[in-house]
C-alpha positions as CSV (number, residue, x, y, z in Angstrom):
1,X,105.5,116.0,95.6
2,X,107.9,113.0,96.0
3,X,111.5,113.5,96.5
4,X,113.5,113.0,93.3
5,X,110.8,111.7,91.3
6,X,110.7,113.6,87.7
7,X,107.6,115.7,87.4
8,X,106.8,117.3,83.9
9,X,104.1,119.3,82.1
10,X,105.4,118.0,79.1
11,X,105.5,121.7,77.3
12,X,102.3,122.9,78.8
13,X,103.1,125.5,81.6
14,X,99.4,125.9,82.3
15,X,99.4,121.8,82.8
16,X,101.1,121.7,85.9
17,X,103.5,118.7,86.6
18,X,102.5,115.2,86.6
19,X,104.9,112.1,87.8
20,X,106.5,110.4,85.0
21,X,107.6,106.6,85.3
22,X,111.3,106.2,86.4
23,X,113.3,103.5,87.1
24,X,113.6,104.1,90.9
25,X,109.9,103.0,90.8
26,X,110.5,99.4,89.3
27,X,109.8,96.5,91.8
28,X,112.0,93.9,90.0
29,X,108.7,92.2,88.8
30,X,108.3,92.6,85.2
31,X,104.4,92.2,85.1
32,X,104.0,94.5,88.2
33,X,106.3,97.1,86.5
34,X,104.2,97.0,83.2
35,X,100.9,97.1,85.3
36,X,102.5,100.3,87.2
37,X,103.3,101.9,83.9
38,X,99.6,101.3,82.7
39,X,98.4,103.1,86.0
40,X,100.8,106.1,85.3
41,X,99.6,106.3,81.7
42,X,96.1,106.5,82.9
43,X,97.2,109.3,84.8
44,X,98.4,111.2,82.1
45,X,95.3,110.5,80.2
46,X,93.3,112.5,83.0
47,X,95.5,115.4,81.8
48,X,94.4,114.8,78.1
49,X,90.9,114.6,79.1
50,X,91.0,117.6,80.7
51,X,92.4,119.4,77.6
52,X,89.3,117.6,75.6
53,X,91.8,115.6,73.3
54,X,90.7,112.2,74.3
55,X,86.6,112.5,73.9
56,X,86.0,110.7,77.2
57,X,83.9,111.8,79.7
58,X,85.5,111.9,83.6
59,X,82.8,109.1,84.2
60,X,84.5,107.1,81.2
61,X,88.1,107.7,82.8
62,X,86.8,106.6,86.2
63,X,85.3,103.4,84.8
64,X,88.5,102.6,83.2
65,X,90.6,103.1,86.1
66,X,88.3,101.3,88.3
67,X,88.3,98.4,86.1
68,X,92.0,98.3,85.3
69,X,93.0,98.9,88.9
70,X,90.5,96.2,89.9
71,X,92.6,93.7,87.3
72,X,96.2,95.2,88.7
73,X,95.2,94.9,92.3
74,X,94.1,91.3,91.9
75,X,97.2,90.2,90.1
76,X,99.2,91.7,92.8
77,X,97.3,90.4,95.6
78,X,97.8,87.0,94.0
79,X,101.8,87.8,93.6
80,X,101.9,88.7,97.1
81,X,100.0,85.4,98.3
82,X,102.2,83.1,96.2
83,X,105.4,84.9,97.7
84,X,104.4,86.0,101.3
85,X,106.0,84.5,104.2
86,X,103.0,85.7,106.6
87,X,99.3,85.7,105.8
88,X,99.4,89.3,107.2
89,X,101.5,90.4,104.2
90,X,98.8,89.8,101.9
91,X,95.9,91.2,104.0
92,X,97.4,94.4,105.2
93,X,98.2,95.1,101.1
94,X,94.7,94.0,100.0
95,X,93.3,96.5,102.8
96,X,95.1,99.4,101.1
97,X,93.7,98.5,97.9
98,X,90.2,98.5,99.4
99,X,90.9,101.9,100.4
100,X,91.6,103.0,96.9
101,X,88.0,101.3,95.8
102,X,86.2,103.3,98.6
103,X,87.9,106.5,97.7
104,X,86.9,105.8,93.6
105,X,83.6,105.1,94.9
106,X,83.6,108.6,96.8
107,X,85.0,110.2,93.7
108,X,82.1,108.8,91.8
109,X,79.5,109.9,94.0
110,X,80.7,113.5,93.7
111,X,80.6,113.1,90.1
112,X,77.0,111.8,90.3
113,X,76.4,115.1,92.5
114,X,78.2,117.3,90.0
115,X,80.7,118.5,92.6
116,X,83.7,116.5,90.9
117,X,86.4,118.7,88.8
118,X,89.0,116.6,86.9
119,X,92.1,118.2,89.0
120,X,90.4,116.6,92.1
121,X,90.8,113.3,90.2
122,X,94.1,113.9,88.4
123,X,95.6,115.0,92.3
124,X,94.1,112.1,93.8
125,X,95.5,109.7,91.6
126,X,99.1,111.1,91.3
127,X,99.6,111.3,95.0
128,X,98.0,107.9,95.7
129,X,99.6,105.9,92.9
130,X,103.2,107.5,93.6
131,X,103.0,107.0,97.2
132,X,101.6,103.9,96.9
133,X,104.3,102.3,94.8
134,X,107.2,104.0,96.6
135,X,106.0,103.6,100.2
136,X,104.1,100.2,100.1
137,X,104.8,98.2,96.8
138,X,108.5,98.5,96.9
139,X,109.5,97.8,100.4
140,X,107.2,94.7,100.1
141,X,107.8,93.1,96.8
142,X,111.6,93.8,97.3
143,X,111.5,92.2,100.8
144,X,109.3,89.0,99.3
145,X,112.1,88.8,96.4
146,X,114.7,88.4,99.3
147,X,115.4,84.5,99.9
148,X,114.1,83.0,102.5
149,X,116.4,83.0,105.5
150,X,117.0,79.4,107.0
151,X,114.9,77.7,109.5
152,X,116.6,78.1,112.8
153,X,118.0,75.0,114.5
């Protein structure tokens, strides 16, 4: 899936592997990292829901995911606004979050039609979350944490 990222089935060979939080995913901003860990936990919970261990429906999981993702995205976008050197930094990242919300809308529509399987949700979440953190959040947050270069002149 993603080079170097630990994948585990936690002792269940039929469960398939899912990503495990790893220090390489840390942005260096404690609150963002904690929120990302919660999102990883939500991915893990989709596995348990599939096994019937949580007593939650797929619809419940999607609602919880949307609520927490909205909370996290608002926090992250506010953090970016406070640290961004250019308005474009904030806009482009917020656009990625809006795309995630649209994809959740599509999943919920498929659920309403009876055409959504847990594996599709799990695969979407795993891929989006890891890819987003590794390719979007980490480079952007680390760049914004660098000292501001002195103005020319």
